N, C-alpha and C positions, 0 to 999 in steps of 0.2 A: 203641436200647435204652430200654425205658420204666423209669421209676423203680417200684422195688417194694422194700419193707422190711418186716419183721415187726413190726407194730404192736400185737400182742397185749397186751391190758391197758392200753394207751394211750387216752387220752381227748381229743377235740378238739372245740372249740365253733366252728361256723360262723356269723358273723352275716351276714344275707343268704343264708340257706342256701336259698332257693327260686329264687335268680337261676339263669340257665342254667349258669353256672360253678359256683354253690353246689350244685346238685344232681349235676352230674358229679363234682365233689370228694367229696361225701358218698358216692358210689358207690364211687369209688376207695378211700376210707379204709375202708369196710366191707370191701371186698375184700381189704385188707391187715390184716383182723382188728381194726381200732379199734374204738372205742365213739364214736359221732358225736351230738352235741347241736345240731341245726340251729334256729337262730333266725331268724324273719321274721314280718312284720305280718299274713300271710293266714291263714286259719283252717286251711288243710290242708298236711300235709307229704307227703313222698313215701311210697308204699305198696309193699309187697311186697319190702322190703329184708331185715331181720332184726331180732332183737330188740336189737341193738345200735345201732339206729337211733332216736333220740328227737327229735320235733319239739316246738318250744316257740313259740307265738304270743305275740309282744312287739313293743312299739314302742321300739327302741333309742334313738331320739331323747328319750325320757324316762327318765331313769336311774331313777327309784323304780318306774316299771312294769317296766323291765328286771330290776332287782333282785328285785322280788316274783316275777316270772315264773320266774326262773332259780334260785329257792330249792332246786329238786331237782338241780341240777349239783353233782358232788362238790367237796370242798374242795381237791382237787389235780388239776390237768389238764395235759396234754402240750403242747397248742397251741391258738392262738386264731387264727382267720382272719377278717379284716374285709373284706366284699365289698360293703357297701351303698354305692349311689350312684344318683343320678337326674338326668336333665337335661330334666325336666318342663316347665321355662320357660325361654323364649329371648328376648334382648333385651339392649339396650344397658345399661350401667350407669346412665346418666343416665335411661333411660325405664324400667327395671324396677320395679315395686312392691317396697318393702322386704319385704313378706309372702312374695312369691315368691322374692326372694333368699335370705330365711331359711330357707324351706322345703327349697329345693335344697341350701344350705350345711349344714344340720343333718342330711339324711338322708345326705350325701355325706361329711361330715367328722364332726359332732358324735357321731352314733351310734357311730363308731370310737372317738372319744375315751371314751366312756361305757362301751363295752366293755373296752377297755384298762384303765381305771381300776377297773372292777368285778372283773375277773377277775385282775388282777395279784397278789394275794395267792395265789390258787390256782395260778397258773403259777410263782410262787416256791416254792411248797410242793414242786414236783415236782423242783426242782433242775436240770433239764435239759430246759428247755421253749422254745418258739418262738412267735413272733407273726409273722404275715405280713398286711401291710395293702395294701388295693388303691389304688394311686395311679393316675395316667394319664400318657401321652405329652403330653396337652394341657395338664398342669401346668407343662411346660418352654419353653412359648413362647406369645406373644399368640394368642388365638383370639376374634375378635368374637362378641359375643352369647352366649358360654359363661362369664360372668364368675364366677357362684357357683360353678359346677362346677369351674372351673380353678383358683380360689381355694382351694376346698375340698381339692382334691387336693394343691395345693402344701403346704397345711397338714399334710396326711397325712404327707408327706415330713418335715417338720420334727418331727412328733410322734414318728415311728419313730425318728429319730436320737437325740431326747431321751430316749425310753425305753429304747433301746439302751445308754445310758450309765447311766441310773438302775436298770434291772433287771439289769445285768450283775454277776456273770458267769453266773448262774444261767438267764437267760433272753436268747435271741437275739431281735432284733427287725429285720425288714426290710420293705421295701415292694417291690412290682412295678408297673411302668409300662408297660401294654399300649397297643399303638396299636389299630386298630380290630380288634374281634372279632366273629365271626359269631355273634351272639347275639341276643335279642330287644330288646337295648339299643340297637341301631342302627336300630330302626324307630319311627317315630313313633304316635300314636294312630290315625291313618287307615292304617296299615299300609305307609306309604312309607318307604324309607330316609332317613336324615337327610342324606346325602351321596351322590356318584356313585361307586358301587362300583367300576364298571369303571375309571373314572379313578384312584382311589385304588390299586387293584391294579397299574396300569400303572406307578406310581412306586414301589412296592414291590420292591427287589432280588430277594426271594424269590418274587414273582409274585402274591402274594394274601394277604389278611387272615388272622389267627390263627383256629385252630379253638379250641372251649373245651377240648378235652382237651389242647392245647399249653399253654394258660395254667396248667392244673392240673398238669402235669408238673413245671413250674418251681414250683408252690407245694409240691409234694410234696417236691422236692429241698430246698428251704429248710426244710422240717420236718423233715428226715430229718438222721442223724448225718453224711451226706456233706457237709453244709454247716456242720459243727461250728465252723468258723473265721471264718464269715461273719455279721456284725451290722452294723447301722447303714447298710446299703446301700438304694439305689433301683435295682432292676435293670430296663433296658429289655427288652422283649420285642414286638418289631414287625416282624419280617422284614426289617430294614435300612432301614425307612422314616425313621428318625432314628438317626443314629449319634454317640455321645458319646465 
């Protein structure tokens, strides 16, 4: 059974809205009659959805740019979904230049922090809102050469728990920690996968990596009233690759 709920009159903000998951989530929310504001750094958003879809070009790592760009978003919103992340630079902690570390960390964590800080008043104004932040299974174990990304996603978990206490009871805050997902994220600039997909699938009890719609179904559930007593959690979704 797919998650469906009547989101008529509800407003959702998606940071990282042009990621594979962000685009799929936008379509699903629009199909559930929500109004969506998708934020990303590129100049173009999705086309052909409906008048309920709005794209905003902004750089969430710069809170002043984010604030200026998002001035048109209403003062009360139902949900915030933070999906930004990058693994554009690889290397050991000792070898990676600080500028590269900061770039990965800022996109993968600081953009989320800025969005949560900026939109907290609008979420509190709705009195029944939800934040879903994108963490990663990599945040729960050591992974050589992924330092800034794994540290950023571990920080997402801590931020989500802090906000779950600070914004309660009006706003629920949760994170999700996917394993590998079949999106553009798993490919490098040369179009090659960053890991051996066949080997990964062979160790996943459910036999394959997640599809984007499977991640979106979990996000939709956490946004819905069905998750009304869930907050402060980081929920793993990895086909059993990691069991906690």
